N, C-alpha and C positions, 0 to 999 in steps of 0.2 A: 160611611159604613160600607160603601162599595169596595174601598181599599181593604178594609178589614176582612171582607168576605171574598176577596178576589182569589182565584185559584193559584196564587203564587205566594211565596214568603216575602214579606216586605220588612226591610231594615232601615231605620232612620239613623243617620250619622249627623249629630248636631254639633256644629262648630260655629258659634255665634248665637244670635238671638232667634228663638222660636217662641213667638208671642202671639196670643190670640189665635187667629186662624193657623199660624205656623205651628203653634203648640198642638192645635186640634188635628192637623195633618200628621204630626209626629205620633200623637196618641192613636191614630187610626192604623199605624204600622204595627206589625206583629212584635217587633222589638225595637228599642230605642237605646242608642249609645251616645254618650256626650263627652266632649272635651272638658276635662276637669278645669282647665284654665280659661277657656273661651266660651263655653256654653252658658246661655242664660235662657231659662224657660219662664213663662208666666201666662196668666190669664188676666189681662189688664181691664177687661170690659167693665167691671163694676165701677171703676174709677171714671168711666165715661158715661155712666148711667145706663149701660147695656147689660142684658142677660147674654152670656156667651151662647152662640148658636150651633156650634159644631160638636156637641155632645160631651164637653168636659165634665159636667156634673156627674154623669153616669160613668164615664171612663175613669176619671181620677178617683172616684169613690171606690171603684172596684180595685184599682191599683194600690191605693195608699190608705184607704179607710175614710170614714166620714169626716172625722175631725181635721185630718190633714188636708183633705179635699176642700173643706170649707175654708181652712186657713189660706190655701193657695188661691182659691177663687175670690173670696171676700177681701183678702188683704191687697190684691192686685200688686203684690211685691214681686221683684225679680228673684228667681230661684237659681243660684249658680249650680254648675254641674255636680259638684260633690254633694250638695244638699239634695239635689234632684235624685241622686242615687240613694241616699239615705231614706228619703221619703217614698221611693218606689216609682217616681215619675219616669225614670229611665232605668233600664236593666243594669247599666254599669256606666260609671264615668272612668275615663282613662286619661293618662297624660296626653296632651295634645299631639305630641310626636308619635304616639302609638295608636291613635284612633283609627286612621285609615287602614293600617296594616291589620289591626284586629278585626275590623268590620269586613274587610276583603277576605281574610282567612276564614271567618265564620260563614260568609256567604258561599265561598267555594266549598267548604266542608258540607254544608247543608245541600248544596246543589249536587254533590256526589252521591247522595242517598237516593233510594228508589222513590220515584215521584208519587206513585199511588199511595205509598205509606205516609209520605209527608202530607198529602192532601187529606187522608183519613184522620191523621193526628190533628191537623189544623181544624177540621170540621168538628171534631169532638171537643177540642179546647174552646172553640168558638161557642158551642152550645152552652158550655159551662160558664164562659167568661165575658161574652159580648152583651152589651145592653140590647134590649128589644127595640124593634122599630118604633113602638109607641113612646119609649123613653127618649129616643133621639128626636122624634117628631114633636114631643111636648117641649123640649128645650128649644128647638128651632122656632116653634110658634111663640114662645115667650120672648125669644130674641127679636123676632119681627115686631111683636107688639111693643117692646121696649124702644125700638127705633122710632116709633111714631110719637112717643111722648114729647111734649114741648120742652120739658125740663131736660131731657136727654139731648135733644137737638141744640138747646142753648149751651149745655155743657160741652158738647163736641165742638161747637163753634168757638167757644172760649179756649178750649185746649188747642185747637188748630191755630188760633191766633197767638198762642204762646209757644208754638213750635212743634206740636204734635204732628206726626206723619211727615216730617221733614228731617233730612240729615242734620245731626247735631246732638247737643246735650239732652234734649227731651227724649229723643229716640234711644240714645246710648244708655240713659239712666231712667228708663220708662217707669219703673216701680217707684222711684223717688219722685219723679215728675208728677205722676198721677196722684200720689199721696199728698202733694203740696197744694192741690186744687182747693180754693176757698180760704187759704191761709193768708 
């Protein structure tokens, strides 16, 4: 929430995987832009027996609605850039070759405007759109509690033994990997 409330405009340019905490960091930014060909977003935690701790339940629900937020969080599936745009996970997905130029041009344009006006607009939009501290704290407390569960610790140990958190197929196809647990 510090990033969301910082006195600067934050833009996330997503080329590659933004999963779990990476997704939550992107969600804390004011705007998110994704490579149509290379971006993958997800909240994998449920597949490891965890409750996500960085606020995606509150953030995603505000961005895409309850049903889609539950689909993203409970399915633990990979969401490619074009679907992320359709769902509202990101502001826009662009061809990979255009991503950097677009984000740089937007940042430059915003930076050219009067700073106090930008700060006032962000403050007012934040009042209407950011989750309260209690919503974020509740999610964090549920995350910490889920980490202590013996079943979660066993599941994470098993997933790591199968390649989780290591370069390779498990990380490249995390949504499929998490979904295969117990089969």
